[in-house]
DSSP file (Angstrom, degrees, kcal/mol; ACC not computed):
  #  RESIDUE AA STRUCTURE BP1 BP2  ACC     N-H-->O    O-->H-N    N-H-->O    O-->H-N    TCO  KAPPA ALPHA  PHI   PSI    X-CA   Y-CA   Z-CA
    1    1 A M              0   0    0      0, 0.0     2,-0.1     0, 0.0     5,-0.1   0.000 360.0 360.0 360.0 132.3   -0.7   31.4  -55.5
    2    2 A S    >>  -     0   0    0      1,-0.1     3,-1.4     3,-0.0     4,-0.5  -0.401 360.0-114.6 -74.6 155.9    2.9   30.5  -54.7
    3    3 A K  G >4 S+     0   0    0      1,-0.3     3,-1.2     2,-0.2    -1,-0.1   0.838 115.6  63.1 -58.8 -33.2    4.4   31.7  -51.5
    4    4 A A  G 34 S+     0   0    0      1,-0.3    -1,-0.3     3,-0.0    -2,-0.0   0.775 103.2  49.4 -63.4 -25.3    6.9   33.7  -53.5
    5    5 A A  G <4 S+     0   0    0     -3,-1.4    -1,-0.3     2,-0.1    -2,-0.2   0.525  86.1 103.2 -93.5  -5.6    4.0   35.8  -54.8
    6    6 A I  S << S-     0   0    0     -3,-1.2     5,-0.1    -4,-0.5    -3,-0.0  -0.644  81.1-112.4 -79.1 126.8    2.3   36.4  -51.5
    7    7 A P    >>  -     0   0    0      0, 0.0     4,-1.9     0, 0.0     3,-0.7  -0.249  20.7-122.1 -58.1 145.2    3.0   40.0  -50.3
    8    8 A L  H 3> S+     0   0    0      1,-0.3     4,-2.8     2,-0.2     5,-0.2   0.848 110.1  59.2 -58.3 -38.1    5.2   40.2  -47.2
    9    9 A R  H 3> S+     0   0    0      1,-0.2     4,-1.8     2,-0.2    -1,-0.3   0.863 106.7  48.2 -62.9 -34.2    2.6   42.1  -45.2
   10   10 A I  H <> S+     0   0    0     -3,-0.7     4,-3.0     2,-0.2     5,-0.2   0.915 111.5  49.2 -72.0 -42.9    0.2   39.2  -45.6
   11   11 A L  H  X S+     0   0    0     -4,-1.9     4,-2.9     2,-0.2     5,-0.3   0.935 112.2  48.7 -60.6 -45.7    2.8   36.6  -44.6
   12   12 A L  H  X S+     0   0    0     -4,-2.8     4,-1.3     1,-0.2    -1,-0.2   0.889 114.7  45.4 -61.9 -39.6    3.7   38.6  -41.5
   13   13 A K  H  < S+     0   0    0     -4,-1.8    -2,-0.2    -5,-0.2    -1,-0.2   0.926 118.0  42.1 -69.3 -44.4    0.0   39.0  -40.6
   14   14 A D  H  < S+     0   0    0     -4,-3.0    -2,-0.2     1,-0.2    -3,-0.2   0.839 124.5  34.6 -73.4 -33.9   -0.8   35.3  -41.2
   15   15 A L  H  < S+     0   0    0     -4,-2.9    -1,-0.2    -5,-0.2    -2,-0.2   0.566 115.3  75.0 -98.0 -11.2    2.3   33.8  -39.6
   16   16 A G     <  +     0   0    0     -4,-1.3     2,-0.2    -5,-0.3    -3,-0.1  -0.017  22.7 143.6 -86.2-168.4    2.7   36.4  -36.8
   17   17 A P        -     0   0    0      0, 0.0     2,-0.4     0, 0.0    29,-0.1   0.431  53.6-170.0 -80.4 160.4    2.7   38.1  -34.6
   18   18 A F        -     0   0    0     -2,-0.2    29,-0.2     1,-0.1    31,-0.2  -0.964  21.5-151.9-119.1 134.0    6.5   38.5  -34.4
   19   19 A D  S    S-     0   0    0     -2,-0.4    30,-4.0    29,-0.1    31,-0.8   0.901  78.2  -6.6 -68.6 -40.9    8.4   40.1  -31.5
   20   20 A G  E     -a   50   0A   0     28,-0.2     2,-0.3    29,-0.2    31,-0.2  -0.851  61.8-130.8-147.5 180.0   11.2   41.2  -33.7
   21   21 A I  E     -a   51   0A   0     29,-1.4    31,-2.5    -2,-0.3     2,-0.4  -0.997  11.3-162.9-142.5 143.0   12.8   41.0  -37.1
   22   22 A L  E     -a   52   0A   0     -2,-0.3     2,-0.4    29,-0.2    31,-0.2  -0.981   9.5-179.4-127.5 138.2   16.3   40.3  -38.3
   23   23 A G  E     -a   53   0A   0     29,-2.4    31,-2.9    -2,-0.4     2,-0.4  -0.997  13.6-152.2-138.0 144.7   17.8   41.0  -41.7
   24   24 A F  E >   -a   54   0A   0     -2,-0.4     3,-2.4    29,-0.2    31,-0.2  -0.960  62.8 -40.4-116.2 132.6   21.2   40.4  -43.3
   25   25 A S  T >> S+     0   0    0     29,-2.9     4,-1.6    -2,-0.4     3,-0.6  -0.333 140.1   8.8  57.6-117.1   22.6   42.6  -46.1
   26   26 A Q  H 3> S+     0   0    0      1,-0.3     4,-2.0     2,-0.2    -1,-0.3   0.829 131.8  59.2 -63.1 -29.3   19.8   43.4  -48.5
   27   27 A G  H <> S+     0   0    0     -3,-2.4     4,-2.6     2,-0.2    -1,-0.3   0.852 102.0  53.2 -65.1 -34.4   17.4   41.9  -45.9
   28   28 A A  H <> S+     0   0    0     -3,-0.6     4,-2.2    26,-0.3    -2,-0.2   0.877 106.2  52.2 -67.9 -37.8   18.7   44.4  -43.4
   29   29 A A  H  X S+     0   0    0     -4,-1.6     4,-1.6     2,-0.2    -2,-0.2   0.906 111.2  48.4 -61.8 -41.3   17.9   47.2  -45.8
   30   30 A L  H  X S+     0   0    0     -4,-2.0     4,-2.5     2,-0.2    -2,-0.2   0.917 107.6  54.6 -63.9 -44.7   14.4   45.7  -46.1
   31   31 A V  H  X S+     0   0    0     -4,-2.6     4,-2.6     1,-0.2    -2,-0.2   0.911 105.9  52.7 -57.0 -43.5   14.1   45.5  -42.3
   32   32 A A  H  X S+     0   0    0     -4,-2.2     4,-1.9     1,-0.2    -1,-0.2   0.901 110.2  48.2 -59.7 -39.9   14.8   49.2  -42.0
   33   33 A M  H  X S+     0   0    0     -4,-1.6     4,-2.3     2,-0.2    -2,-0.2   0.888 110.0  51.4 -68.2 -38.4   12.1   49.9  -44.6
   34   34 A L  H  X S+     0   0    0     -4,-2.5     4,-2.2     2,-0.2    -2,-0.2   0.898 109.9  50.0 -64.8 -39.5    9.6   47.7  -42.7
   35   35 A C  H  X S+     0   0    0     -4,-2.6     4,-2.6     2,-0.2    -1,-0.2   0.872 108.6  52.9 -65.2 -36.2   10.4   49.6  -39.5
   36   36 A A  H  X S+     0   0    0     -4,-1.9     4,-2.2     2,-0.2    -2,-0.2   0.916 108.6  49.8 -63.7 -43.5    9.9   52.9  -41.3
   37   37 A L  H  <>S+     0   0    0     -4,-2.3     5,-2.6     1,-0.2     6,-0.7   0.907 112.1  48.4 -60.9 -41.3    6.4   51.6  -42.4
   38   38 A Q  H ><5S+     0   0    0     -4,-2.2     3,-1.4     3,-0.2    -2,-0.2   0.932 110.6  50.3 -63.3 -45.7    5.7   50.7  -38.8
   39   39 A E  H 3<5S+     0   0    0     -4,-2.6    -2,-0.2     1,-0.3    -1,-0.2   0.866 111.7  47.9 -61.6 -37.5    6.8   54.0  -37.5
   40   40 A Q  T 3<5S-     0   0    0     -4,-2.2    -1,-0.3    -5,-0.2    -2,-0.2   0.441 110.4-125.8 -83.1  -0.3    4.7   55.9  -40.0
   41   41 A K  T < 5S+     0   0    0     -3,-1.4    -3,-0.2    -4,-0.2    -2,-0.1   0.851  71.8 129.9  56.8  37.6    1.7   53.6  -39.1
   42   42 A L      < +     0   0    0     -5,-2.6    -4,-0.2     1,-0.2    -1,-0.1   0.536  66.2  43.9 -95.5  -9.3    1.3   52.7  -42.7
   43   43 A E    >   -     0   0    0     -6,-0.7     3,-1.8     3,-0.1    -1,-0.2  -0.824  61.5-170.8-139.7  97.9    1.2   48.9  -42.1
   44   44 A P  T 3  S+     0   0    0      0, 0.0    -1,-0.1     0, 0.0    -2,-0.0   0.722  83.6  67.4 -64.2 -21.2   -0.9   47.7  -39.2
   45   45 A A  T 3  S+     0   0    0    -28,-0.0     2,-0.6     2,-0.0    -7,-0.0   0.677  85.5  84.3 -71.2 -16.0    0.4   44.1  -39.5
   46   46 A F    <   +     0   0    0     -3,-1.8    -3,-0.1     1,-0.1    -5,-0.1  -0.791  40.7 147.9 -93.7 120.7    3.9   45.3  -38.4
   47   47 A N        +     0   0    0     -2,-0.6     2,-0.2   -29,-0.2    -1,-0.1  -0.345  19.1 169.0-145.1  56.5    4.4   45.5  -34.7
   48   48 A F        -     0   0    0      1,-0.1   -28,-0.2   -31,-0.0   -29,-0.1  -0.523  25.2-163.7 -77.5 137.5    8.0   44.8  -34.1
   49   49 A H  S    S+     0   0    0    -30,-4.0     2,-0.3     1,-0.2   -29,-0.2   0.630  76.3   3.4 -91.6 -18.1    9.5   45.4  -30.7
   50   50 A F  E     -a   20   0A   0    -31,-0.8   -29,-1.4    25,-0.1     2,-0.3  -0.983  60.6-149.8-159.3 164.5   13.0   45.2  -32.0
   51   51 A A  E     -ab  21  77A   0     25,-1.9    27,-2.1    -2,-0.3     2,-0.5  -0.998   2.6-158.5-140.2 141.6   15.1   44.9  -35.1
   52   52 A I  E     -ab  22  78A   0    -31,-2.5   -29,-2.4    -2,-0.3     2,-0.6  -0.989  11.5-170.0-120.0 122.2   18.5   43.4  -35.8
   53   53 A L  E     -ab  23  79A   0     25,-2.7    27,-2.8    -2,-0.5     2,-0.5  -0.951   1.6-168.8-117.7 114.3   20.3   44.6  -38.9
   54   54 A V  E    S-ab  24  80A   0    -31,-2.9   -29,-2.9    -2,-0.6   -26,-0.3  -0.911  73.3 -14.6-109.4 124.6   23.4   42.7  -39.9
   55   55 A A  S    S+     0   0    0     25,-3.0    -1,-0.2    -2,-0.5   -26,-0.1   0.878  96.2 165.5  53.0  42.3   25.6   44.2  -42.7
   56   56 A G        -     0   0    0     24,-0.4     2,-0.3    -3,-0.3    -1,-0.1  -0.294  16.7-174.5 -85.1 171.3   22.8   46.5  -43.6
   57   57 A F        -     0   0    0    -32,-0.4     2,-0.4    -2,-0.1   -25,-0.1  -0.974  33.8 -87.9-158.7 165.8   22.9   49.6  -45.8
   58   58 A H        -     0   0    0     -2,-0.3     2,-0.1     1,-0.1   -29,-0.1  -0.683  48.9-115.9 -80.8 126.4   20.9   52.5  -47.1
   59   59 A S        -     0   0    0     -2,-0.4    -1,-0.1   -30,-0.2     5,-0.0  -0.421  16.8-156.7 -65.5 136.1   19.0   51.6  -50.3
   60   60 A C        +     0   0    0     -2,-0.1     2,-0.3     3,-0.0    -1,-0.1   0.446  56.6 117.3 -91.3  -2.1   20.1   53.7  -53.2
   61   61 A C    >   -     0   0    0      1,-0.2     3,-1.9     2,-0.1     4,-0.3  -0.522  63.9-142.3 -70.0 126.3   16.8   53.1  -55.1
   62   62 A S  G >  S+     0   0    0     -2,-0.3     3,-1.1     1,-0.3     4,-0.3   0.797 100.2  62.8 -62.2 -27.7   15.1   56.5  -55.6
   63   63 A Q  G 3  S+     0   0    0      1,-0.2     3,-0.3     2,-0.1    -1,-0.3   0.678 100.1  55.0 -70.3 -16.0   11.7   54.8  -55.0
   64   64 A H  G X> S+     0   0    0     -3,-1.9     3,-2.0     1,-0.2     4,-0.5   0.476  76.7  98.0 -93.9  -4.2   12.9   54.0  -51.4
   65   65 A R  H X> S+     0   0    0     -3,-1.1     3,-1.6    -4,-0.3     4,-0.7   0.839  72.7  66.0 -53.5 -35.9   13.8   57.6  -50.5
   66   66 A C  H 3> S+     0   0    0     -3,-0.3     4,-0.5    -4,-0.3     3,-0.4   0.765  92.3  62.0 -59.8 -26.0   10.4   58.0  -48.8
   67   67 A F  H <4 S+     0   0    0     -3,-2.0    -1,-0.3     1,-0.2    -2,-0.2   0.741 108.5  42.3 -72.7 -21.1   11.5   55.4  -46.1
   68   68 A Y  H << S+     0   0    0     -3,-1.6    -1,-0.2    -4,-0.5    -2,-0.2   0.483 107.9  59.2-101.9  -5.4   14.4   57.7  -45.1
   69   69 A E  H  < S+     0   0    0     -4,-0.7    -2,-0.2    -3,-0.4    -1,-0.1   0.487  88.8  85.1-103.1  -4.9   12.5   61.0  -45.1
   70   70 A G  S  < S-     0   0    0     -4,-0.5     3,-0.1     1,-0.2    -3,-0.0   0.053  94.5 -49.0 -82.0-164.8    9.8   60.1  -42.6
   71   71 A P  S    S-     0   0    0      0, 0.0    -1,-0.2     0, 0.0   -32,-0.1  -0.236  74.0 -82.5 -64.9 158.4    9.9   60.4  -38.8
   72   72 A A        -     0   0    0      1,-0.1     2,-0.4    -3,-0.1    -4,-0.0  -0.322  48.7-111.8 -60.4 142.3   12.9   58.9  -37.0
   73   73 A I        -     0   0    0      1,-0.1    -1,-0.1    -3,-0.1   -37,-0.1  -0.656  30.5-175.3 -81.0 126.3   12.5   55.2  -36.3
   74   74 A T        +     0   0    0     -2,-0.4    -1,-0.1   -39,-0.2    -2,-0.1   0.411  42.9 119.9-103.5  -0.2   12.0   54.4  -32.7
   75   75 A V  S    S-     0   0    0    -40,-0.1   -25,-0.1     1,-0.1   -26,-0.1  -0.524  76.0-111.4 -64.7 123.5   12.1   50.6  -32.9
   76   76 A P        -     0   0    0      0, 0.0   -25,-1.9     0, 0.0     2,-0.3  -0.332  47.8-173.7 -58.1 136.4   15.0   49.5  -30.7
   77   77 A S  E     -b   51   0A   0    -27,-0.2     2,-0.5   -25,-0.0   -25,-0.2  -0.965  29.4-150.2-139.4 151.7   17.7   48.1  -33.0
   78   78 A L  E     -b   52   0A   0    -27,-2.1   -25,-2.7    -2,-0.3     2,-0.5  -0.988  18.7-160.3-117.5 121.0   21.0   46.4  -33.0
   79   79 A H  E     -b   53   0A   0     -2,-0.5    17,-2.5   -27,-0.2     2,-0.5  -0.887   4.1-164.0-105.4 130.3   23.3   47.1  -36.0
   80   80 A V  E     +bc  54  96A   0    -27,-2.8   -25,-3.0    -2,-0.5   -24,-0.4  -0.953  11.3 174.5-119.3 130.1   26.1   44.7  -36.7
   81   81 A F  E     - c   0  97A   0     15,-2.8    17,-1.9    -2,-0.5     2,-0.5  -0.999  24.4-135.1-139.7 135.9   29.0   45.7  -39.0
   82   82 A G  E >   - c   0  98A   0     -2,-0.4     3,-1.7    15,-0.2     6,-0.1  -0.775   9.4-144.2 -92.4 130.3   32.2   43.8  -40.0
   83   83 A Q  T 3  S+     0   0    0     15,-3.5    18,-0.2    -2,-0.5    -1,-0.1   0.804 105.0  44.1 -61.3 -28.7   35.4   45.8  -40.0
   84   84 A D  T 3  S+     0   0    0     16,-2.9     2,-0.5    14,-0.4    -1,-0.3   0.246  80.9 129.5 -99.4  12.0   36.6   43.8  -43.0
   85   85 A D    <   -     0   0    0     -3,-1.7     5,-0.1    15,-0.4    16,-0.1  -0.563  35.2-174.6 -70.3 117.2   33.2   44.0  -44.8
   86   86 A R  S    S+     0   0    0     -2,-0.5    -1,-0.2     1,-0.1    15,-0.1   0.376  77.8  59.6 -93.7   3.7   34.1   45.2  -48.3
   87   87 A V  S    S+     0   0    0      1,-0.2    -1,-0.1     2,-0.0    -2,-0.1   0.835 105.5  42.3 -95.9 -42.4   30.4   45.4  -49.3
   88   88 A I  S    S-     0   0    0     -6,-0.1    -1,-0.2   -31,-0.0    -3,-0.1  -0.926  87.6-120.5-112.5 124.4   29.2   48.0  -46.7
   89   89 A P    >   -     0   0    0      0, 0.0     3,-1.7     0, 0.0     4,-0.3  -0.367  22.4-124.5 -63.5 141.2   31.2   51.1  -45.9
   90   90 A E  G >  S+     0   0    0      1,-0.3     3,-1.2     2,-0.2    -6,-0.0   0.807 103.7  66.0 -57.4 -35.2   32.2   51.2  -42.1
   91   91 A E  G 3  S+     0   0    0      1,-0.2    -1,-0.3     3,-0.0     3,-0.1   0.574  84.0  77.1 -70.1  -5.2   30.7   54.7  -41.6
   92   92 A M  G <  S+     0   0    0     -3,-1.7     2,-0.3     1,-0.2    -1,-0.2   0.757 107.9   7.2 -79.1 -23.7   27.1   53.4  -42.2
   93   93 A T    <   -     0   0    0     -3,-1.2    -1,-0.2    -4,-0.3   -13,-0.0  -0.983  53.3-178.8-157.6 150.2   26.7   51.7  -38.8
   94   94 A Q        +     0   0    0     -2,-0.3     3,-0.2    -3,-0.1   -14,-0.1   0.062  50.5  96.4-142.4  28.7   28.6   51.6  -35.6
   95   95 A I  S    S+     0   0    0      1,-0.3     2,-0.7   -16,-0.2   -15,-0.2   0.957  92.9  15.0 -94.0 -68.0   27.0   49.4  -32.9
   96   96 A L  E    S-c   80   0A   0    -17,-2.5   -15,-2.8     2,-0.0     2,-0.5  -0.913  74.1-174.3-108.2 107.5   28.5   45.8  -32.9
   97   97 A I  E     -c   81   0A   0     -2,-0.7   -15,-0.2    -3,-0.2   -17,-0.0  -0.882   1.9-172.1-104.5 129.3   31.7   45.9  -34.9
   98   98 A H  E     -c   82   0A   0    -17,-1.9   -15,-3.5    -2,-0.5     2,-1.6  -0.869  33.6-114.5-120.8 155.1   33.4   42.6  -35.5
   99   99 A P  S    S+     0   0    0      0, 0.0     2,-0.2     0, 0.0   -17,-0.1  -0.260  86.1  75.5 -83.8  52.5   36.8   41.8  -37.1
  100  100 A G  S    S-     0   0    0     -2,-1.6   -16,-2.9     1,-0.2   -15,-0.4  -0.645  74.5 -97.7-142.0-163.0   35.4   40.0  -40.1
  101  101 A G  S    S-     0   0    0    -17,-0.2     2,-1.7    -2,-0.2   -16,-0.4   0.175  70.5 -31.9-104.8-141.2   33.7   40.4  -43.4
  102  102 A H  S    S+     0   0    0    -18,-0.3     2,-0.3   -21,-0.1    -1,-0.1  -0.579  99.5  93.1 -89.4  76.5   30.2   40.3  -44.8
  103  103 A F  S    S-     0   0    0     -2,-1.7   -48,-0.1   -78,-0.0    -3,-0.1  -0.960  83.9 -88.0-156.6 167.7   28.7   37.6  -42.5
  104  104 A V        -     0   0    0     -2,-0.3     2,-0.1   -50,-0.1    -2,-0.1  -0.768  47.8-133.3 -84.0 111.9   26.7   37.2  -39.3
  105  105 A P        +     0   0    0      0, 0.0    -1,-0.0     0, 0.0    -5,-0.0  -0.418  31.0 171.8 -69.8 140.7   29.3   37.0  -36.5
  106  106 A A        +     0   0    0     -2,-0.1    -2,-0.0     4,-0.1     5,-0.0   0.151  24.2 133.9-138.6  20.6   28.7   34.2  -34.0
  107  107 A A  S >> S-     0   0    0      1,-0.1     4,-2.8     4,-0.0     3,-0.5  -0.296  73.2-100.6 -65.3 161.4   31.8   34.1  -31.7
  108  108 A S  H 3> S+     0   0    0      1,-0.3     4,-2.0     2,-0.2     5,-0.1   0.871 123.8  52.3 -56.8 -39.6   31.0   33.9  -28.0
  109  109 A S  H 3> S+     0   0    0      1,-0.2     4,-1.3     2,-0.2    -1,-0.3   0.872 111.7  47.0 -65.0 -35.0   31.6   37.6  -27.4
  110  110 A H  H <> S+     0   0    0     -3,-0.5     4,-2.2     2,-0.2    -2,-0.2   0.903 108.2  54.5 -72.0 -40.9   29.2   38.4  -30.3
  111  111 A R  H  X S+     0   0    0     -4,-2.8     4,-3.0     1,-0.2    -2,-0.2   0.889 104.9  55.5 -59.3 -37.4   26.6   36.0  -29.0
  112  112 A Q  H  X S+     0   0    0     -4,-2.0     4,-2.9    -5,-0.2    -1,-0.2   0.898 105.3  51.8 -62.4 -39.8   26.7   37.8  -25.7
  113  113 A T  H  X S+     0   0    0     -4,-1.3     4,-2.2     2,-0.2    -2,-0.2   0.935 111.9  46.0 -61.6 -46.3   25.9   41.1  -27.4
  114  114 A Y  H  X S+     0   0    0     -4,-2.2     4,-2.9     2,-0.2     5,-0.2   0.947 113.8  49.4 -60.1 -48.2   22.9   39.5  -29.1
  115  115 A Q  H  X S+     0   0    0     -4,-3.0     4,-2.5     1,-0.2    -2,-0.2   0.914 110.3  49.7 -58.9 -45.2   21.8   37.9  -25.8
  116  116 A D  H  X S+     0   0    0     -4,-2.9     4,-0.8     1,-0.2    -1,-0.2   0.906 113.4  47.0 -61.7 -41.0   22.1   41.1  -23.9
  117  117 A F  H >< S+     0   0    0     -4,-2.2     3,-0.6    -5,-0.2     4,-0.5   0.935 115.6  44.4 -64.5 -46.8   20.1   43.0  -26.5
  118  118 A L  H >X S+     0   0    0     -4,-2.9     4,-1.7     1,-0.2     3,-1.0   0.787 100.0  69.2 -72.6 -28.1   17.4   40.3  -26.7
  119  119 A K  H 3X S+     0   0    0     -4,-2.5     4,-2.2     1,-0.3    -1,-0.2   0.846  91.4  62.4 -58.7 -33.5   17.0   39.9  -22.9
  120  120 A K  H <X S+     0   0    0     -4,-0.8     4,-0.8    -3,-0.6    -1,-0.3   0.859 108.9  40.5 -60.0 -34.3   15.5   43.4  -22.7
  121  121 A F  H <> S+     0   0    0     -3,-1.0     4,-1.3    -4,-0.5    -1,-0.2   0.769 109.7  57.6 -88.4 -27.8   12.6   42.2  -24.8
  122  122 A H  H  X S+     0   0    0     -4,-1.7     4,-1.0     2,-0.2     3,-0.3   0.919 105.7  51.4 -65.5 -43.6   12.2   38.8  -23.2
  123  123 A A  H  < S+     0   0    0     -4,-2.2     3,-0.4     1,-0.2    -1,-0.2   0.860 108.5  52.4 -61.3 -36.8   11.7   40.5  -19.8
  124  124 A E  H  < S+     0   0    0     -4,-0.8    -1,-0.2    -5,-0.2    -2,-0.2   0.809 110.1  47.3 -69.9 -30.6    9.0   42.7  -21.3
  125  125 A S  H  <        0   0    0     -4,-1.3    -1,-0.2    -3,-0.3    -2,-0.2   0.589 360.0 360.0 -91.2  -8.4    7.1   39.8  -22.8
  126  126 A V     <        0   0    0     -4,-1.0    -1,-0.2    -3,-0.4    -2,-0.1   0.449 360.0 360.0 -87.5 360.0    7.1   37.6  -19.6
């Protein structure tokens, strides 16, 4: 079986555990769904302590509606959104806003935001 055909839950179980998860664009939409599965205790392989969602959005697929109708997600998360992002509307997330487009910001001030967010979880694991 090729790696592309292996279900994500099996890869996460076999290659994990993972402290956190990061997704960009459609990957961020997937990360939100994985966190919903974890919150609903539907996937025991998922045990993320944090999530970073960059340029993420709400899936418009009707089959994904169940991910947004369950209990509130309590996984600590950092949402990153570009003010000039023409793909994702600004009102969808408001945590780290950068003056750019649809990309992962990496200026020194943005790196500090990531570091401050991640330090909370490093201290917990030491």
